[in-house]
C-alpha positions as CSV (number, residue, x, y, z in Angstrom):
1,M,-38.2,-3.3,-1.4
2,N,-34.7,-2.9,-2.6
3,V,-34.8,-1.2,-6.0
4,S,-31.8,-1.4,-8.7
5,Q,-31.1,1.5,-11.3
6,R,-28.6,2.1,-13.8
7,F,-26.9,5.1,-13.3
8,E,-23.9,7.0,-15.6
9,C,-21.1,8.9,-14.3
10,D,-21.2,12.4,-15.8
11,I,-17.4,12.8,-15.8
12,C,-16.0,9.3,-16.4
13,S,-19.5,7.8,-18.4
14,G,-19.0,4.2,-16.4
15,K,-22.4,2.7,-16.0
16,Y,-23.1,1.0,-12.9
17,K,-26.6,-0.4,-11.5
18,L,-26.6,0.8,-8.0
19,S,-29.7,-0.1,-5.4
20,H,-31.6,3.1,-3.9
21,R,-29.1,2.8,-0.4
22,D,-26.3,3.5,-2.6
23,F,-27.2,7.1,-2.0
24,D,-23.2,8.3,-3.2
25,F,-22.8,7.2,-6.4
26,Y,-19.8,8.8,-7.1
27,S,-18.1,7.5,-4.1
28,L,-18.9,4.0,-6.0
29,C,-17.3,4.7,-9.6
30,P,-14.0,3.4,-9.8
31,K,-12.6,6.3,-11.8
32,H,-13.8,8.7,-9.6
33,R,-12.6,7.4,-6.7
34,A,-9.5,6.8,-7.7
35,M,-9.0,10.8,-8.5
36,F,-10.8,11.8,-5.7
37,K,-8.1,9.7,-3.2
38,V,-4.9,11.6,-4.5
39,K,-6.1,14.6,-5.5
40,Q,-5.4,16.4,-2.4
41,S,-1.7,14.7,-2.7
42,L,-1.0,16.6,-6.0
43,E,-2.5,19.7,-5.8
44,K,0.9,21.4,-6.4
45,E,3.5,22.0,-9.3
46,D,6.4,20.0,-7.6
47,F,7.3,16.8,-5.8
48,S,9.5,14.5,-4.6
49,G,8.8,10.8,-4.9
50,F,9.8,8.1,-7.2
51,S,9.2,6.6,-10.8
52,P,8.4,3.0,-11.7
53,A,8.4,3.2,-15.4
54,P,8.5,5.6,-18.2
55,F,5.7,6.1,-20.6
56,V,5.7,7.0,-24.5
57,G,2.6,8.0,-26.3
58,R,1.8,7.7,-29.8
59,F,-0.4,11.1,-30.8
60,G,1.4,12.9,-33.6
61,Y,4.3,10.3,-34.4
62,P,6.5,10.5,-34.9
63,R,6.6,13.5,-32.5
64,I,5.3,12.2,-29.2
65,N,5.0,12.6,-25.7
66,V,7.3,11.0,-23.3
67,G,6.4,11.1,-19.8
68,I,7.8,9.8,-16.5
69,L,5.3,8.3,-14.2
70,S,5.8,9.4,-10.5
71,T,3.9,10.0,-7.5
72,P,4.6,11.1,-4.0
73,D,5.7,8.5,-2.3
74,T,2.6,7.2,-0.2
75,G,3.7,4.4,1.9
76,M,2.7,1.6,0.1
77,D,5.0,-0.7,-1.3
78,R,7.0,0.7,-4.6
79,N,6.9,-2.5,-6.4
80,T,3.0,-2.5,-6.7
81,Y,2.8,0.6,-9.0
82,D,3.6,-1.2,-12.4
83,N,3.9,-5.1,-11.7
84,P,0.8,-7.3,-13.3
85,R,2.1,-10.3,-12.5
86,L,1.9,-9.5,-8.7
87,W,-1.5,-7.5,-9.5
88,S,-2.5,-11.3,-10.8
89,S,-0.3,-13.2,-8.2
90,L,-2.1,-11.1,-5.6
91,N,-5.7,-11.2,-6.9
92,Y,-6.0,-7.9,-7.4
93,Q,-9.7,-6.6,-8.5
94,L,-10.6,-4.1,-10.8
95,D,-11.1,-1.0,-8.5
96,A,-7.6,-1.9,-7.0
97,V,-5.5,-1.7,-10.1
98,A,-7.2,1.6,-10.9
99,E,-6.7,3.4,-7.3
100,L,-3.5,2.3,-7.2
101,R,-2.5,3.8,-10.7
102,S,-4.5,7.2,-10.4
103,S,-1.6,8.8,-8.5
104,L,0.8,8.3,-11.0
105,V,1.5,11.6,-12.8
106,N,2.4,11.4,-16.5
107,S,4.9,14.0,-16.5
108,S,5.8,14.9,-20.4
109,F,7.7,16.2,-22.7
110,K,8.0,16.1,-26.3
111,A,10.8,14.3,-28.6
112,T,11.4,13.1,-32.0
113,V,11.6,9.3,-31.8
114,T,15.2,8.8,-33.0
115,D,16.1,11.3,-29.8
116,A,16.5,8.4,-28.3
117,R,20.3,7.7,-30.0
118,K,20.9,11.4,-28.4
119,S,22.1,12.3,-24.8
120,E,19.6,14.4,-23.7
121,K,18.7,15.1,-19.9
122,F,14.8,14.3,-19.6
123,L,15.4,11.0,-22.2
124,D,18.2,10.1,-19.9
125,I,16.0,9.6,-17.3
126,G,13.6,8.4,-19.1
127,K,16.5,6.0,-19.6
128,E,17.6,5.0,-16.3
129,I,14.1,4.3,-15.1
130,G,13.1,2.3,-17.8
131,M,16.5,-0.3,-17.1
132,A,16.1,0.0,-13.4
133,S,14.8,-3.0,-11.5
134,R,13.1,-1.0,-8.9
135,P,11.3,1.9,-8.7
136,V,13.8,5.2,-8.8
137,D,13.4,8.2,-6.3
138,V,12.9,11.7,-8.6
139,E,11.9,15.3,-7.7
140,V,9.6,17.0,-10.1
141,Q,8.6,19.9,-11.2
142,L,5.7,20.8,-13.6
143,H,4.7,24.3,-15.3
144,D,1.4,23.9,-14.0
145,K,-0.9,21.6,-11.5
146,P,-1.8,18.3,-12.9
147,R,-5.2,17.8,-14.5
148,F,-7.2,15.0,-13.1
149,R,-8.2,12.9,-15.1
150,M,-7.8,9.1,-15.6
151,N,-6.3,7.4,-18.7
152,F,-7.7,3.9,-19.6
153,G,-6.8,2.1,-22.7
154,E,-7.1,-1.3,-24.3
155,Y,-3.4,-1.7,-24.3
156,T,-1.8,-0.1,-21.6
157,A,-2.4,0.0,-17.8
158,P,-4.2,3.2,-16.9
159,T,-2.2,6.3,-15.8
160,G,-2.8,9.3,-13.7
161,P,-2.9,13.1,-14.1
162,N,-1.1,14.4,-17.1
163,A,0.9,17.6,-16.3
164,K,4.0,19.1,-18.9
165,L,7.7,18.4,-16.9
166,K,9.5,21.4,-16.4
167,K,12.0,19.9,-14.0
168,A,13.6,16.1,-13.0
169,E,16.2,14.9,-11.0
170,I,17.0,11.5,-9.9
171,T,17.9,11.8,-6.3
172,S,19.4,7.9,-5.8
173,N,20.9,5.5,-7.6
174,P,19.0,3.4,-9.8
175,R,19.5,-0.3,-9.2
176,I,20.4,-1.5,-12.8
177,E,21.2,-5.4,-12.9
178,D,24.5,-6.6,-14.7
179,K,22.8,-8.6,-17.9
180,V,20.6,-5.3,-18.6
181,E,23.2,-3.0,-18.3
182,K,25.3,-5.7,-21.4
183,I,22.5,-5.5,-23.2
184,V,21.7,-2.1,-22.9
185,D,25.6,-1.4,-23.5
186,D,25.9,-3.6,-26.4
187,V,24.8,-1.5,-29.8
188,D,25.4,-4.6,-31.9
189,L,23.0,-6.6,-30.9
190,K,19.3,-6.7,-32.2
191,A,16.1,-5.6,-30.2
192,N,14.6,-9.1,-30.2
193,K,17.7,-11.3,-29.7
194,G,18.4,-8.5,-26.4
195,I,14.5,-9.3,-25.4
196,V,14.5,-13.0,-25.5
197,Y,18.0,-13.2,-23.5
198,L,16.9,-11.1,-20.8
199,Y,13.1,-13.1,-21.0
200,N,15.2,-16.2,-20.8
201,Q,17.0,-15.0,-17.9
202,G,14.1,-14.1,-15.8
203,F,12.8,-10.3,-16.8
204,D,9.3,-10.3,-17.0
205,E,7.6,-9.1,-20.0
206,N,6.4,-5.4,-18.5
207,F,10.0,-4.8,-18.0
208,L,10.9,-5.8,-21.6
209,S,8.5,-3.3,-22.8
210,R,9.6,-0.8,-20.9
211,L,13.5,-1.1,-22.3
212,L,12.0,-1.3,-25.5
213,S,9.7,2.0,-25.7
214,I,12.4,4.0,-24.6
215,G,15.3,3.0,-26.6
216,N,17.3,1.1,-24.8
217,V,17.8,-2.1,-27.0
218,G,18.9,-2.9,-30.3
219,L,21.3,-2.1,-33.0
220,K,22.9,1.8,-32.3
221,K,21.5,2.9,-35.5
222,D,18.1,1.3,-35.2
223,R,17.4,2.6,-31.5
224,K,14.4,4.7,-31.2
225,L,11.3,5.3,-28.8
226,V,8.6,3.1,-29.3
227,P,4.7,3.9,-28.4
228,T,4.2,1.9,-25.0
229,R,1.1,0.6,-26.6
230,W,3.3,-1.1,-29.6
231,S,6.2,-2.2,-27.4
232,I,4.0,-4.4,-25.6
233,T,2.4,-6.0,-28.6
234,A,6.1,-6.3,-29.9
235,V,7.7,-7.9,-27.2
236,D,4.6,-10.3,-26.5
237,D,5.6,-11.3,-30.4
238,A,9.1,-11.8,-30.0
239,L,9.0,-14.1,-27.1
240,G,5.8,-15.9,-28.7
241,K,8.0,-16.6,-31.9
242,D,11.1,-17.6,-30.3
243,L,8.9,-20.2,-28.0
244,I,7.2,-21.5,-31.1
245,K,10.6,-22.9,-32.8
246,K,11.5,-24.5,-29.1
247,I,8.2,-26.5,-29.2
248,H,8.6,-27.3,-33.1
249,D,9.9,-30.1,-32.1
250,N,8.3,-31.3,-29.0
251,S,5.8,-34.6,-29.0
252,L,2.1,-33.7,-29.4
253,L,0.2,-33.3,-26.0
254,D,-3.3,-35.0,-25.5
255,Y,-6.8,-33.6,-25.6
256,R,-7.2,-31.6,-22.6
257,L,-9.1,-28.4,-21.8
258,H,-8.4,-25.6,-19.4
259,F,-11.0,-23.2,-17.6
260,G,-10.5,-20.1,-15.8
261,G,-10.1,-16.3,-15.7
262,F,-9.3,-12.9,-14.0
263,M,-11.3,-9.8,-13.9
264,G,-14.1,-10.7,-15.6
265,N,-12.3,-12.1,-18.7
266,Y,-12.8,-15.6,-18.6
267,Y,-10.8,-18.3,-21.4
268,C,-11.9,-21.9,-22.4
269,L,-8.6,-23.1,-23.8
270,L,-8.6,-26.6,-25.9
271,F,-5.7,-28.4,-26.2
272,F,-5.4,-31.0,-29.6
273,P,-2.8,-33.7,-30.6
274,E,-1.5,-31.9,-33.4
275,V,1.8,-29.5,-34.5
276,W,1.8,-25.9,-33.9
277,S,-1.3,-24.0,-34.5
278,Y,-3.3,-21.3,-32.7
279,E,-6.9,-19.9,-33.2
280,L,-8.4,-16.7,-31.0
281,F,-12.2,-15.9,-30.7
282,E,-13.1,-12.9,-28.5
283,M,-16.4,-12.5,-27.5
284,E,-19.2,-10.7,-24.9
285,A,-20.6,-13.6,-22.5
286,R,-24.4,-12.8,-23.4
287,Q,-27.0,-14.7,-24.1
288,Q,-27.5,-13.9,-27.3
289,K,-28.8,-15.8,-30.1
290,E,-26.2,-15.0,-32.8
291,I,-22.5,-14.8,-31.0
292,H,-20.5,-11.5,-32.2
293,A,-16.6,-12.6,-32.2
294,M,-13.4,-11.4,-33.4
295,T,-11.0,-13.5,-34.8
296,D,-7.2,-14.7,-35.8
297,D,-5.3,-17.7,-36.4
298,E,-2.3,-18.9,-37.1
299,G,-0.3,-22.3,-38.4
300,Y,2.7,-24.1,-38.0
301,S,4.9,-21.3,-39.2
302,G,3.2,-18.6,-36.9
303,R,2.0,-15.5,-38.1
304,K,3.4,-12.6,-40.7
305,E,0.6,-9.9,-40.7
306,Y,-0.7,-8.6,-37.6
307,A,-3.6,-9.7,-35.7
308,F,-6.0,-6.4,-36.5
309,N,-9.1,-8.2,-35.6
310,T,-8.3,-9.3,-31.8
311,A,-5.1,-7.2,-31.6
312,G,-2.9,-7.0,-28.8
313,G,-4.6,-9.7,-26.9
314,Y,-3.9,-12.0,-29.7
315,Y,-0.4,-12.0,-28.6
316,T,-0.7,-11.9,-24.8
317,V,-2.5,-15.4,-24.9
318,R,-0.5,-17.1,-27.4
319,L,2.5,-16.2,-24.8
320,A,0.8,-18.0,-22.4
321,I,0.0,-20.8,-24.2
322,L,3.4,-21.1,-25.6
323,E,4.7,-21.0,-21.9
324,K,3.0,-23.3,-21.2
325,L,3.6,-25.9,-24.1
326,N,7.4,-25.0,-23.4
327,E,6.6,-26.0,-19.7
328,L,5.3,-29.3,-20.7
329,K,7.8,-29.9,-23.5
330,R,5.2,-30.8,-25.7
331,Q,3.5,-28.5,-29.2
332,A,-0.5,-28.4,-29.6
333,G,-3.1,-27.4,-31.4
334,C,-4.9,-24.5,-29.4
335,L,-8.3,-22.7,-29.4
336,A,-9.2,-20.4,-27.5
337,L,-12.1,-19.1,-26.3
338,R,-12.3,-15.5,-24.5
339,F,-15.8,-14.2,-22.5
340,I,-15.7,-10.8,-21.7
341,T,-18.2,-10.6,-18.6
342,D,-20.0,-7.5,-17.5
343,E,-17.3,-7.6,-14.3
344,Y,-14.5,-6.2,-16.6
345,K,-16.1,-2.8,-16.4
346,L,-13.0,-0.4,-17.1
347,P,-10.2,-1.5,-19.9
348,L,-7.0,-1.6,-17.9
349,G,-4.8,-2.8,-20.8
350,V,-4.0,-6.6,-22.4
351,W,-2.1,-7.5,-19.7
352,V,-4.9,-8.4,-17.9
353,T,-5.5,-10.7,-21.0
354,R,-1.8,-12.3,-20.4
355,E,-2.9,-12.8,-16.9
356,A,-6.0,-14.4,-17.2
357,A,-4.9,-17.2,-19.7
358,R,-1.8,-17.3,-17.3
359,K,-4.5,-18.0,-14.1
360,T,-6.4,-20.2,-16.6
361,L,-3.5,-22.6,-17.6
362,H,-2.9,-22.7,-13.9
363,E,-6.4,-24.6,-13.0
364,K,-5.9,-28.3,-13.6
365,A,-6.3,-29.5,-16.9
366,M,-9.3,-31.8,-18.0
367,T,-7.9,-34.6,-20.3
368,F,-10.4,-36.4,-23.1
369,S,-9.9,-39.6,-25.2
370,S,-11.5,-37.9,-28.0
371,R,-11.9,-34.6,-29.6
372,E,-15.9,-35.0,-30.0
373,L,-15.8,-36.1,-26.5
374,M,-13.7,-32.3,-25.1
375,L,-15.8,-30.4,-28.1
376,S,-18.9,-31.9,-26.3
377,Y,-17.9,-31.2,-22.7
378,A,-16.8,-27.2,-23.8
379,Q,-20.1,-26.6,-25.3
380,G,-22.4,-27.8,-22.1
381,L,-19.6,-25.9,-19.9
382,I,-20.3,-22.7,-21.8
383,L,-23.6,-23.1,-21.8
384,K,-23.8,-23.4,-18.4
385,K,-21.4,-20.5,-17.3
386,F,-22.7,-18.2,-20.0
387,G,-25.7,-19.3,-21.4
388,M,-24.2,-19.4,-25.0
389,N,-24.4,-21.9,-27.6
390,I,-21.0,-22.1,-29.1
391,G,-22.1,-24.5,-31.7
392,Q,-21.5,-21.7,-34.2
393,I,-18.4,-21.0,-33.0
394,Y,-16.8,-24.7,-33.6
395,R,-18.2,-23.8,-37.2
396,R,-16.3,-20.9,-37.6
397,S,-13.2,-22.0,-36.7
398,K,-10.1,-22.7,-39.1
399,L,-8.4,-24.6,-36.9
400,L,-10.9,-27.3,-36.0
401,N,-12.1,-27.4,-40.0
402,E,-8.3,-28.1,-40.5
403,I,-8.5,-30.9,-37.6
404,K,-11.2,-32.7,-39.4
405,E,-9.8,-32.7,-42.9
406,Q,-5.8,-33.4,-42.3
407,K,-5.3,-36.7,-42.7
408,K,-3.1,-38.3,-40.2
409,L,-0.4,-41.0,-41.4
410,S,-1.8,-43.3,-39.2
411,E,-4.9,-43.5,-41.7
412,F,-2.8,-44.9,-44.2
């Protein structure tokens, strides 16, 4: 008989359901396994390798930790270490990303946010790494051996061991695109305009958040270090606001529904033939009488205040939706429903929600002749998939209530 029990890892506090045959529990814990794999190669104070990105912390603001994420050259493709779009396209699963990121040592030093305007060696190295289109060869010397613990968060991709930086050198010429160098050198261009320009030139939001966080863009007097978790949302928000302006003049989309997901995060995205509006509900996918959901929304003119309830995920999903509408040359109202399942057992950052929404929008759309038919279909779909009755979400929805109450010109 295969009897299952729930176990908790006393190092990472992860909870997992295992059978009696899974005798080596720690080999099954993603956090623990990732740390074990990299520990032997990093039990020293100095190493040669490469850095795919800088990392800017937020604790102690305005005097914060700035890190150079680096790892010994393991023989793996360097471009996989800090590339959410690639992870998504290759369908990386949670454990694979955790293991990949575990080898990135966060070699940190202290800096004040306004130090970004100065020329200081460690910051200059971080700025070059942040500008580079490929990981940069580095030599790193640490004050002590790295402390082997992984750092997981809701906003940023995980990082591996922490250590205080003693010395660092770039040992190869960073590859910096001319368009990037142009924006970095332009100290009379606002950060948002530079970010939007580079996005329209094909640079993704992950690269742009690195540029912003390390103080590489913006007016000279305003350049500063921006904590990585803040820069991610700032970039998503800036790109989203620019796309909202672009879709405002588009004709209306029809009734359509997309369903899909990634890494245990599922989305049901319902589009209505309305002017731009957006509402997000986030909830755990559990059978329950009352659904506990967090929600934020905006109307035609966008949002002025931060989305405190759904936080960074609000802006990532909005960006994915706006990219789709811009591609279709349409505008619409969108009700976005996120269902978080037990598959998503470790937080890997808000990039997961962005890529999950994009994957959902790549799924074939179902079109409907009326709002009632689409809502009814979605309700049945979610009941079948997750055993949840979302009728109560419909009743709470500001977007749906406004659609019902809004008079159309065709009615006069």
